PQR file with spaces between the fields and no chain letter, atoms N, CA, C, O and H, PARSE charges and radii, in Angstrom:
ATOM       1  N    MET     1      -7.483   12.666    3.770 -0.4000 1.5000
ATOM       2  CA   MET     1      -6.858   11.589    3.019 -0.0000 2.0000
ATOM       3  C    MET     1      -7.573   10.289    3.374  0.5500 1.7000
ATOM       4  O    MET     1      -7.759    9.959    4.545 -0.5500 1.4000
ATOM       5  N    ALA     2      -7.957    9.583    2.363 -0.4000 1.5000
ATOM       6  CA   ALA     2      -8.628    8.303    2.566 -0.0000 2.0000
ATOM       7  C    ALA     2      -7.584    7.210    2.777  0.5500 1.7000
ATOM       8  O    ALA     2      -6.623    7.085    2.018 -0.5500 1.4000
ATOM       9  H    ALA     2      -7.806    9.851    1.411  0.4000 1.0000
ATOM      10  N    LYS     3      -7.799    6.435    3.817 -0.4000 1.5000
ATOM      11  CA   LYS     3      -6.898    5.319    4.092 -0.0000 2.0000
ATOM      12  C    LYS     3      -7.199    4.199    3.102  0.5500 1.7000
ATOM      13  O    LYS     3      -8.365    3.931    2.815 -0.5500 1.4000
ATOM      14  H    LYS     3      -8.580    6.536    4.433  0.4000 1.0000
ATOM      15  N    PRO     4      -6.171    3.543    2.579 -0.5600 1.5000
ATOM      16  CA   PRO     4      -6.422    2.444    1.643  0.2800 2.0000
ATOM      17  C    PRO     4      -7.206    1.322    2.320  0.5500 1.7000
ATOM      18  O    PRO     4      -7.056    1.077    3.518 -0.5500 1.4000
ATOM      19  N    SER     5      -8.035    0.653    1.543 -0.4000 1.5000
ATOM      20  CA   SER     5      -8.825   -0.456    2.086 -0.0000 2.0000
ATOM      21  C    SER     5      -7.921   -1.673    2.311  0.5500 1.7000
ATOM      22  O    SER     5      -6.824   -1.764    1.762 -0.5500 1.4000
ATOM      23  H    SER     5      -8.156    0.852    0.570  0.4000 1.0000
ATOM      24  N    GLU     6      -8.412   -2.596    3.128 -0.4000 1.5000
ATOM      25  CA   GLU     6      -7.651   -3.829    3.376 -0.0000 2.0000
ATOM      26  C    GLU     6      -7.450   -4.601    2.082  0.5500 1.7000
ATOM      27  O    GLU     6      -6.410   -5.229    1.880 -0.5500 1.4000
ATOM      28  H    GLU     6      -9.303   -2.522    3.575  0.4000 1.0000
ATOM      29  N    LYS     7      -8.441   -4.553    1.210 -0.4000 1.5000
ATOM      30  CA   LYS     7      -8.351   -5.256   -0.073 -0.0000 2.0000
ATOM      31  C    LYS     7      -7.221   -4.648   -0.924  0.5500 1.7000
ATOM      32  O    LYS     7      -6.455   -5.383   -1.548 -0.5500 1.4000
ATOM      33  H    LYS     7      -9.285   -4.042    1.374  0.4000 1.0000
ATOM      34  N    GLN     8      -7.120   -3.318   -0.951 -0.4000 1.5000
ATOM      35  CA   GLN     8      -6.055   -2.656   -1.708 -0.0000 2.0000
ATOM      36  C    GLN     8      -4.686   -3.001   -1.134  0.5500 1.7000
ATOM      37  O    GLN     8      -3.747   -3.295   -1.874 -0.5500 1.4000
ATOM      38  H    GLN     8      -7.743   -2.721   -0.444  0.4000 1.0000
ATOM      39  N    ILE     9      -4.580   -2.962    0.191 -0.4000 1.5000
ATOM      40  CA   ILE     9      -3.308   -3.263    0.845 -0.0000 2.0000
ATOM      41  C    ILE     9      -2.918   -4.714    0.578  0.5500 1.7000
ATOM      42  O    ILE     9      -1.764   -5.003    0.264 -0.5500 1.4000
ATOM      43  H    ILE     9      -5.342   -2.723    0.793  0.4000 1.0000
ATOM      44  N    ALA    10      -3.882   -5.625    0.702 -0.4000 1.5000
ATOM      45  CA   ALA    10      -3.605   -7.043    0.483 -0.0000 2.0000
ATOM      46  C    ALA    10      -3.115   -7.297   -0.940  0.5500 1.7000
ATOM      47  O    ALA    10      -2.174   -8.063   -1.146 -0.5500 1.4000
ATOM      48  H    ALA    10      -4.820   -5.390    0.957  0.4000 1.0000
ATOM      49  N    ALA    11      -3.745   -6.664   -1.914 -0.4000 1.5000
ATOM      50  CA   ALA    11      -3.346   -6.858   -3.308 -0.0000 2.0000
ATOM      51  C    ALA    11      -1.929   -6.344   -3.541  0.5500 1.7000
ATOM      52  O    ALA    11      -1.130   -7.000   -4.209 -0.5500 1.4000
ATOM      53  H    ALA    11      -4.511   -6.042   -1.747  0.4000 1.0000
ATOM      54  N    ARG    12      -1.620   -5.178   -2.993 -0.4000 1.5000
ATOM      55  CA   ARG    12      -0.274   -4.611   -3.164 -0.0000 2.0000
ATOM      56  C    ARG    12       0.751   -5.447   -2.409  0.5500 1.7000
ATOM      57  O    ARG    12       1.838   -5.702   -2.927 -0.5500 1.4000
ATOM      58  H    ARG    12      -2.269   -4.645   -2.450  0.4000 1.0000
ATOM      59  N    ALA    13       0.425   -5.876   -1.200 -0.4000 1.5000
ATOM      60  CA   ALA    13       1.343   -6.700   -0.405 -0.0000 2.0000
ATOM      61  C    ALA    13       1.647   -8.006   -1.123  0.5500 1.7000
ATOM      62  O    ALA    13       2.788   -8.468   -1.119 -0.5500 1.4000
ATOM      63  H    ALA    13      -0.458   -5.669   -0.779  0.4000 1.0000
ATOM      64  N    TYR    14       0.642   -8.599   -1.733 -0.4000 1.5000
ATOM      65  CA   TYR    14       0.845   -9.857   -2.459 -0.0000 2.0000
ATOM      66  C    TYR    14       1.792   -9.637   -3.640  0.5500 1.7000
ATOM      67  O    TYR    14       2.671  -10.459   -3.902 -0.5500 1.4000
ATOM      68  H    TYR    14      -0.285   -8.225   -1.736  0.4000 1.0000
ATOM      69  N    LYS    15       1.607   -8.533   -4.343 -0.4000 1.5000
ATOM      70  CA   LYS    15       2.481   -8.238   -5.487 -0.0000 2.0000
ATOM      71  C    LYS    15       3.923   -8.033   -5.018  0.5500 1.7000
ATOM      72  O    LYS    15       4.858   -8.534   -5.643 -0.5500 1.4000
ATOM      73  H    LYS    15       0.894   -7.866   -4.131  0.4000 1.0000
ATOM      74  N    LEU    16       4.100   -7.298   -3.924 -0.4000 1.5000
ATOM      75  CA   LEU    16       5.447   -7.084   -3.383 -0.0000 2.0000
ATOM      76  C    LEU    16       6.079   -8.408   -2.958  0.5500 1.7000
ATOM      77  O    LEU    16       7.264   -8.646   -3.193 -0.5500 1.4000
ATOM      78  H    LEU    16       3.340   -6.891   -3.416  0.4000 1.0000
ATOM      79  N    TRP    17       5.277   -9.260   -2.334 -0.4000 1.5000
ATOM      80  CA   TRP    17       5.739  -10.570   -1.867 -0.0000 2.0000
ATOM      81  C    TRP    17       6.184  -11.426   -3.047  0.5500 1.7000
ATOM      82  O    TRP    17       7.236  -12.063   -2.997 -0.5500 1.4000
ATOM      83  H    TRP    17       4.315   -9.067   -2.143  0.4000 1.0000
ATOM      84  N    GLU    18       5.379  -11.440   -4.109 -0.4000 1.5000
ATOM      85  CA   GLU    18       5.744  -12.194   -5.314 -0.0000 2.0000
ATOM      86  C    GLU    18       7.053  -11.678   -5.916  0.5500 1.7000
ATOM      87  O    GLU    18       7.928  -12.461   -6.286 -0.5500 1.4000
ATOM      88  H    GLU    18       4.524  -10.922   -4.150  0.4000 1.0000
ATOM      89  N    GLU    19       7.176  -10.351   -6.010 -0.4000 1.5000
ATOM      90  CA   GLU    19       8.368   -9.746   -6.589 -0.0000 2.0000
ATOM      91  C    GLU    19       9.621  -10.050   -5.771  0.5500 1.7000
ATOM      92  O    GLU    19      10.729  -10.085   -6.308 -0.5500 1.4000
ATOM      93  H    GLU    19       6.465   -9.715   -5.710  0.4000 1.0000
ATOM      94  N    ALA    20       9.437  -10.271   -4.465 -0.4000 1.5000
ATOM      95  CA   ALA    20      10.559  -10.560   -3.575 -0.0000 2.0000
ATOM      96  C    ALA    20      10.910  -12.045   -3.545  0.5500 1.7000
ATOM      97  O    ALA    20      11.800  -12.452   -2.798 -0.5500 1.4000
ATOM      98  H    ALA    20       8.538  -10.243   -4.029  0.4000 1.0000
ATOM      99  N    GLY    21      10.227  -12.853   -4.342 -0.4000 1.5000
ATOM     100  CA   GLY    21      10.526  -14.285   -4.386 -0.0000 2.0000
ATOM     101  C    GLY    21       9.715  -15.119   -3.421  0.5500 1.7000
ATOM     102  O    GLY    21      10.075  -16.263   -3.145 -0.5500 1.4000
ATOM     103  H    GLY    21       9.504  -12.523   -4.949  0.4000 1.0000
ATOM     104  N    MET    22       8.625  -14.574   -2.900 -0.4000 1.5000
ATOM     105  CA   MET    22       7.696  -15.281   -2.015 -0.0000 2.0000
ATOM     106  C    MET    22       8.344  -15.834   -0.741  0.5500 1.7000
ATOM     107  O    MET    22       8.177  -17.012   -0.425 -0.5500 1.4000
ATOM     108  H    MET    22       8.333  -13.644   -3.124  0.4000 1.0000
ATOM     109  N    PRO    23       9.083  -14.988   -0.006 -0.5600 1.5000
ATOM     110  CA   PRO    23       9.707  -15.472    1.228  0.2800 2.0000
ATOM     111  C    PRO    23       8.662  -15.793    2.299  0.5500 1.7000
ATOM     112  O    PRO    23       7.620  -15.143    2.380 -0.5500 1.4000
ATOM     113  N    LYS    24       8.954  -16.789    3.105 -0.4000 1.5000
ATOM     114  CA   LYS    24       8.031  -17.190    4.172 -0.0000 2.0000
ATOM     115  C    LYS    24       8.274  -16.358    5.431  0.5500 1.7000
ATOM     116  O    LYS    24       9.396  -15.934    5.708 -0.5500 1.4000
ATOM     117  H    LYS    24       9.801  -17.317    3.039  0.4000 1.0000
ATOM     118  N    GLY    25       7.198  -16.135    6.186 -0.4000 1.5000
ATOM     119  CA   GLY    25       7.302  -15.492    7.486 -0.0000 2.0000
ATOM     120  C    GLY    25       7.499  -13.989    7.470  0.5500 1.7000
ATOM     121  O    GLY    25       7.931  -13.423    8.474 -0.5500 1.4000
ATOM     122  H    GLY    25       6.286  -16.480    5.961  0.4000 1.0000
ATOM     123  N    LYS    26       7.197  -13.325    6.366 -0.4000 1.5000
ATOM     124  CA   LYS    26       7.396  -11.876    6.293 -0.0000 2.0000
ATOM     125  C    LYS    26       6.094  -11.148    5.963  0.5500 1.7000
ATOM     126  O    LYS    26       6.113  -10.054    5.400 -0.5500 1.4000
ATOM     127  H    LYS    26       6.846  -13.785    5.551  0.4000 1.0000
ATOM     128  N    ASP    27       4.978  -11.757    6.313 -0.4000 1.5000
ATOM     129  CA   ASP    27       3.670  -11.186    5.990 -0.0000 2.0000
ATOM     130  C    ASP    27       3.518   -9.753    6.498  0.5500 1.7000
ATOM     131  O    ASP    27       3.099   -8.864    5.757 -0.5500 1.4000
ATOM     132  H    ASP    27       4.963  -12.646    6.770  0.4000 1.0000
ATOM     133  N    ASP    28       3.862   -9.541    7.767 -0.4000 1.5000
ATOM     134  CA   ASP    28       3.702   -8.218    8.368 -0.0000 2.0000
ATOM     135  C    ASP    28       4.544   -7.168    7.656  0.5500 1.7000
ATOM     136  O    ASP    28       4.101   -6.036    7.462 -0.5500 1.4000
ATOM     137  H    ASP    28       4.203  -10.264    8.368  0.4000 1.0000
ATOM     138  N    GLU    29       5.751   -7.544    7.272 -0.4000 1.5000
ATOM     139  CA   GLU    29       6.636   -6.598    6.579 -0.0000 2.0000
ATOM     140  C    GLU    29       6.041   -6.161    5.253  0.5500 1.7000
ATOM     141  O    GLU    29       6.053   -4.976    4.919 -0.5500 1.4000
ATOM     142  H    GLU    29       6.111   -8.463    7.430  0.4000 1.0000
ATOM     143  N    PHE    30       5.519   -7.120    4.495 -0.4000 1.5000
ATOM     144  CA   PHE    30       4.939   -6.777    3.196 -0.0000 2.0000
ATOM     145  C    PHE    30       3.649   -5.987    3.356  0.5500 1.7000
ATOM     146  O    PHE    30       3.374   -5.085    2.565 -0.5500 1.4000
ATOM     147  H    PHE    30       5.509   -8.083    4.766  0.4000 1.0000
ATOM     148  N    TRP    31       2.859   -6.313    4.363 -0.4000 1.5000
ATOM     149  CA   TRP    31       1.624   -5.575    4.631 -0.0000 2.0000
ATOM     150  C    TRP    31       1.963   -4.118    4.941  0.5500 1.7000
ATOM     151  O    TRP    31       1.365   -3.204    4.373 -0.5500 1.4000
ATOM     152  H    TRP    31       3.082   -7.046    5.006  0.4000 1.0000
ATOM     153  N    HIS    32       2.910   -3.905    5.829 -0.4000 1.5000
ATOM     154  CA   HIS    32       3.294   -2.550    6.225 -0.0000 2.0000
ATOM     155  C    HIS    32       3.863   -1.771    5.027  0.5500 1.7000
ATOM     156  O    HIS    32       3.520   -0.606    4.825 -0.5500 1.4000
ATOM     157  H    HIS    32       3.397   -4.647    6.290  0.4000 1.0000
ATOM     158  N    ALA    33       4.723   -2.408    4.246 -0.4000 1.5000
ATOM     159  CA   ALA    33       5.314   -1.757    3.077 -0.0000 2.0000
ATOM     160  C    ALA    33       4.235   -1.361    2.068  0.5500 1.7000
ATOM     161  O    ALA    33       4.276   -0.267    1.505 -0.5500 1.4000
ATOM     162  H    ALA    33       5.001   -3.354    4.410  0.4000 1.0000
ATOM     163  N    ALA    34       3.277   -2.252    1.847 -0.4000 1.5000
ATOM     164  CA   ALA    34       2.193   -1.972    0.905 -0.0000 2.0000
ATOM     165  C    ALA    34       1.338   -0.812    1.402  0.5500 1.7000
ATOM     166  O    ALA    34       0.976    0.075    0.629 -0.5500 1.4000
ATOM     167  H    ALA    34       3.244   -3.140    2.305  0.4000 1.0000
ATOM     168  N    GLU    35       1.020   -0.821    2.680 -0.4000 1.5000
ATOM     169  CA   GLU    35       0.209    0.250    3.249 -0.0000 2.0000
ATOM     170  C    GLU    35       0.921    1.592    3.114  0.5500 1.7000
ATOM     171  O    GLU    35       0.301    2.588    2.739 -0.5500 1.4000
ATOM     172  H    GLU    35       1.314   -1.541    3.309  0.4000 1.0000
ATOM     173  N    GLN    36       2.209    1.626    3.413 -0.4000 1.5000
ATOM     174  CA   GLN    36       2.979    2.864    3.298 -0.0000 2.0000
ATOM     175  C    GLN    36       3.040    3.355    1.852  0.5500 1.7000
ATOM     176  O    GLN    36       2.905    4.551    1.592 -0.5500 1.4000
ATOM     177  H    GLN    36       2.713    0.818    3.717  0.4000 1.0000
ATOM     178  N    GLU    37       3.241    2.442    0.925 -0.4000 1.5000
ATOM     179  CA   GLU    37       3.276    2.817   -0.494 -0.0000 2.0000
ATOM     180  C    GLU    37       1.957    3.440   -0.928  0.5500 1.7000
ATOM     181  O    GLU    37       1.941    4.468   -1.605 -0.5500 1.4000
ATOM     182  H    GLU    37       3.351    1.470    1.135  0.4000 1.0000
ATOM     183  N    LEU    38       0.859    2.819   -0.538 -0.4000 1.5000
ATOM     184  CA   LEU    38      -0.448    3.326   -0.932 -0.0000 2.0000
ATOM     185  C    LEU    38      -0.746    4.674   -0.290  0.5500 1.7000
ATOM     186  O    LEU    38      -1.343    5.542   -0.927 -0.5500 1.4000
ATOM     187  H    LEU    38       0.871    1.984    0.012  0.4000 1.0000
ATOM     188  N    LEU    39      -0.342    4.857    0.953 -0.4000 1.5000
ATOM     189  CA   LEU    39      -0.537    6.148    1.613 -0.0000 2.0000
ATOM     190  C    LEU    39       0.301    7.230    0.931  0.5500 1.7000
ATOM     191  O    LEU    39      -0.171    8.346    0.716 -0.5500 1.4000
ATOM     192  H    LEU    39       0.143    4.152    1.470  0.4000 1.0000
ATOM     193  N    LYS    40       1.535    6.895    0.597 -0.4000 1.5000
ATOM     194  CA   LYS    40       2.420    7.849   -0.080 -0.0000 2.0000
ATOM     195  C    LYS    40       1.873    8.196   -1.462  0.5500 1.7000
ATOM     196  O    LYS    40       1.917    9.351   -1.885 -0.5500 1.4000
ATOM     197  H    LYS    40       1.919    5.988    0.771  0.4000 1.0000
ATOM     198  N    GLU    41       1.362    7.194   -2.153 -0.4000 1.5000
ATOM     199  CA   GLU    41       0.763    7.394   -3.478 -0.0000 2.0000
ATOM     200  C    GLU    41      -0.375    8.391   -3.399  0.5500 1.7000
ATOM     201  O    GLU    41      -0.498    9.269   -4.254 -0.5500 1.4000
ATOM     202  H    GLU    41       1.326    6.256   -1.809  0.4000 1.0000
ATOM     203  N    ASP    42      -1.209    8.260   -2.374 -0.4000 1.5000
ATOM     204  CA   ASP    42      -2.350    9.150   -2.212 -0.0000 2.0000
ATOM     205  C    ASP    42      -1.888   10.578   -1.969  0.5500 1.7000
ATOM     206  O    ASP    42      -2.478   11.516   -2.504 -0.5500 1.4000
ATOM     207  H    ASP    42      -1.108    7.547   -1.680  0.4000 1.0000
ATOM     208  N    LYS    43      -0.856   10.755   -1.181 -0.4000 1.5000
ATOM     209  CA   LYS    43      -0.361   12.097   -0.866 -0.0000 2.0000
ATOM     210  C    LYS    43       0.207   12.792   -2.093  0.5500 1.7000
ATOM     211  O    LYS    43       0.160   14.018   -2.185 -0.5500 1.4000
ATOM     212  H    LYS    43      -0.376    9.993   -0.746  0.4000 1.0000
ATOM     213  N    SER    44       0.742   12.025   -3.036 -0.4000 1.5000
ATOM     214  CA   SER    44       1.352   12.621   -4.211 -0.0000 2.0000
ATOM     215  C    SER    44       0.382   12.720   -5.384  0.5500 1.7000
ATOM     216  O    SER    44       0.770   13.143   -6.473 -0.5500 1.4000
ATOM     217  H    SER    44       0.780   11.029   -2.961  0.4000 1.0000
ATOM     218  N    ASN    45      -0.853   12.341   -5.176 -0.4000 1.5000
ATOM     219  CA   ASN    45      -1.854   12.371   -6.244 -0.0000 2.0000
ATOM     220  C    ASN    45      -2.166   13.817   -6.618  0.5500 1.7000
ATOM     221  O    ASN    45      -2.651   14.573   -5.775 -0.5500 1.4000
ATOM     222  H    ASN    45      -1.169   11.998   -4.292  0.4000 1.0000
ATOM     223  N    PRO    46      -1.903   14.220   -7.858 -0.5600 1.5000
ATOM     224  CA   PRO    46      -2.163   15.608   -8.270  0.2800 2.0000
ATOM     225  C    PRO    46      -3.647   15.947   -8.344  0.5500 1.7000
ATOM     226  O    PRO    46      -4.002   17.121   -8.450 -0.5500 1.4000
ATOM     227  N    MET    47      -4.514   14.951   -8.292 -0.4000 1.5000
ATOM     228  CA   MET    47      -5.959   15.207   -8.357 -0.0000 2.0000
ATOM     229  C    MET    47      -6.555   15.538   -6.983  0.5500 1.7000
ATOM     230  O    MET    47      -7.758   15.769   -6.862 -0.5500 1.4000
ATOM     231  H    MET    47      -4.225   13.998   -8.205  0.4000 1.0000
ATOM     232  N    ARG    48      -5.720   15.558   -5.969 -0.4000 1.5000
ATOM     233  CA   ARG    48      -6.226   15.896   -4.636 -0.0000 2.0000
ATOM     234  C    ARG    48      -6.698   17.336   -4.633  0.5500 1.7000
ATOM     235  O    ARG    48      -6.121   18.195   -5.301 -0.5500 1.4000
ATOM     236  H    ARG    48      -4.743   15.371   -6.067  0.4000 1.0000
ATOM     237  N    THR    49      -7.731   17.585   -3.891 -0.4000 1.5000
ATOM     238  CA   THR    49      -8.259   18.938   -3.756 -0.0000 2.0000
ATOM     239  C    THR    49      -8.168   19.332   -2.285  0.5500 1.7000
ATOM     240  O    THR    49      -7.939   18.476   -1.430 -0.5500 1.4000
ATOM     241  H    THR    49      -8.200   16.888   -3.349  0.4000 1.0000
ATOM     242  N    PRO    50      -8.343   20.614   -1.983 -0.5600 1.5000
ATOM     243  CA   PRO    50      -8.281   21.025   -0.556  0.2800 2.0000
ATOM     244  C    PRO    50      -9.260   20.257    0.320  0.5500 1.7000
ATOM     245  O    PRO    50      -9.010   20.085    1.513 -0.5500 1.4000
ATOM     246  N    ASP    51     -10.356   19.797   -0.240 -0.4000 1.5000
ATOM     247  CA   ASP    51     -11.339   19.036    0.532 -0.0000 2.0000
ATOM     248  C    ASP    51     -10.807   17.674    0.965  0.5500 1.7000
ATOM     249  O    ASP    51     -11.278   17.115    1.955 -0.5500 1.4000
ATOM     250  H    ASP    51     -10.559   19.936   -1.209  0.4000 1.0000
ATOM     251  N    THR    52      -9.836   17.137    0.240 -0.4000 1.5000
ATOM     252  CA   THR    52      -9.328   15.802    0.555 -0.0000 2.0000
ATOM     253  C    THR    52      -8.000   15.830    1.292  0.5500 1.7000
ATOM     254  O    THR    52      -7.419   14.777    1.554 -0.5500 1.4000
ATOM     255  H    THR    52      -9.453   17.591   -0.564  0.4000 1.0000
ATOM     256  N    LEU    53      -7.514   17.003    1.626 -0.4000 1.5000
ATOM     257  CA   LEU    53      -6.226   17.099    2.319 -0.0000 2.0000
ATOM     258  C    LEU    53      -6.357   16.792    3.782  0.5500 1.7000
ATOM     259  O    LEU    53      -5.366   16.828    4.511 -0.5500 1.4000
ATOM     260  H    LEU    53      -7.986   17.859    1.413  0.4000 1.0000
């Protein structure tokens, strides 16, 4: 499984932050949530092959 890049995580975290009303001081929470979402997304990808497991 390929780990999401920092750029992918940052983009997703920013979107989550915007959707939450742009609260201050929660950068780490949004970063972690974005990373987990992207990792979960990869695991559920039907295009995965045995080589990428």
